[in-house]
C-alpha positions in Angstrom: -31.2 4.5 57.9 -28.0 2.6 58.3 -25.9 1.8 55.3 -23.2 -0.8 55.8 -19.8 0.8 55.8 -17.1 -0.5 53.4 -14.4 -2.0 55.6 -11.5 -4.3 55.2 -9.2 -6.2 57.5 -5.4 -6.1 57.0 -2.1 -5.9 58.8 -2.1 -3.6 61.7 0.6 -1.6 63.4 -1.2 -2.0 66.7 -1.5 -5.8 66.8 -1.2 -8.3 63.9 -4.6 -7.8 62.1 -6.9 -4.8 62.2 -10.1 -3.3 60.6 -9.8 -0.4 58.3 -12.2 2.1 56.6 -12.5 1.9 52.8 -14.5 5.1 52.7 -14.7 8.3 54.8 -16.9 7.8 57.9 -18.4 10.9 59.6 -18.5 11.4 63.4 -21.4 9.7 65.2 -22.1 7.1 62.5 -22.8 3.5 63.0 -19.8 1.6 61.7 -20.5 -2.1 62.3 -22.3 -4.5 64.6 -20.2 -6.9 66.7 -21.6 -10.3 65.7 -21.0 -13.7 67.4 -22.6 -16.4 69.5 -24.4 -15.3 72.6 -23.1 -17.3 75.6 -24.0 -17.2 79.3 -21.5 -16.0 81.8 -19.5 -18.9 83.2 -17.4 -18.9 86.4 -14.3 -20.2 84.5 -14.4 -19.5 80.8 -11.6 -22.1 80.2 -14.0 -24.8 81.4 -16.1 -24.0 78.4 -13.2 -24.1 76.0 -13.1 -20.3 75.8 -9.6 -19.0 75.4 -10.4 -16.3 72.8 -9.7 -12.6 72.6 -12.9 -12.3 70.6 -15.2 -12.1 73.7 -17.3 -9.0 74.2 -19.4 -8.5 77.4 -22.9 -7.3 76.8 -24.0 -7.3 80.4 -23.4 -9.2 83.7 -24.9 -12.4 82.3 -24.2 -12.3 78.5 -21.1 -12.4 76.4 -20.8 -12.3 72.6 -18.2 -14.8 71.4 -17.0 -14.1 67.9 -14.4 -16.9 67.9 -16.1 -19.5 65.7 -18.8 -17.3 64.1 -18.4 -13.6 63.8 -17.8 -10.8 61.4 -15.0 -8.3 60.6 -15.8 -6.4 63.9 -13.7 -8.9 65.8 -10.6 -7.5 64.1 -11.0 -4.0 65.8 -8.0 -3.3 67.9 -7.8 -1.6 71.3 -6.5 2.0 71.5 -6.4 4.3 74.6 -7.4 7.2 72.2 -9.9 5.4 70.0 -11.8 6.7 67.0 -14.9 4.6 67.9 -16.9 3.5 70.9 -19.1 0.5 71.6 -22.8 0.8 72.5 -25.3 -1.8 73.6 -28.6 -1.4 71.9 -31.8 -3.5 72.2 -33.6 -4.7 69.1 -36.7 -6.9 69.5 -35.7 -7.7 73.1 -32.3 -8.8 72.0 -29.2 -6.9 73.1 -26.6 -6.1 70.4 -23.2 -4.4 70.4 -22.8 -1.7 67.8 -19.6 0.2 67.1 -20.0 4.0 66.4 -17.5 6.5 65.2 -16.4 9.1 67.8 -14.9 11.3 65.2 -14.4 11.5 61.4 -12.4 8.5 60.1 -10.5 8.7 56.9 -10.0 6.1 54.1 -7.5 3.4 55.2 -7.6 4.6 58.8 -7.7 1.8 61.3 -10.9 1.4 63.3 -10.2 1.3 67.1 -12.0 1.4 70.4 -11.1 1.2 74.1 -11.6 -2.3 75.4 -11.8 -0.9 78.9 -9.7 -3.6 80.5 -9.4 -3.3 84.3 -6.2 -1.7 85.5 -3.7 -4.3 86.7 
């Protein structure tokens, strides 16, 4: 059974704002779901008015856009050595992105994951 973790957003040393644990989180625990609007893949995201860094790809066709409607998960920053990872799960035929802890996370520690950007 998943109990919602106590989290807060605040100033980050990584990039402007970040998400922080307000309680200890054990390894391999569900931390938070990445919530937003499901949008279809478009050839040019700017044509749809999408210029946000709050986009999270679910699969080839679907992206979750947390720009206008989202939760605290959109404040999770990138780190090459993250303490969390993202996993796509299916609930009632709908794909969702859930953030899990890779290791124990202490109180006031920033929640991070690897965005897996392509190498430029």
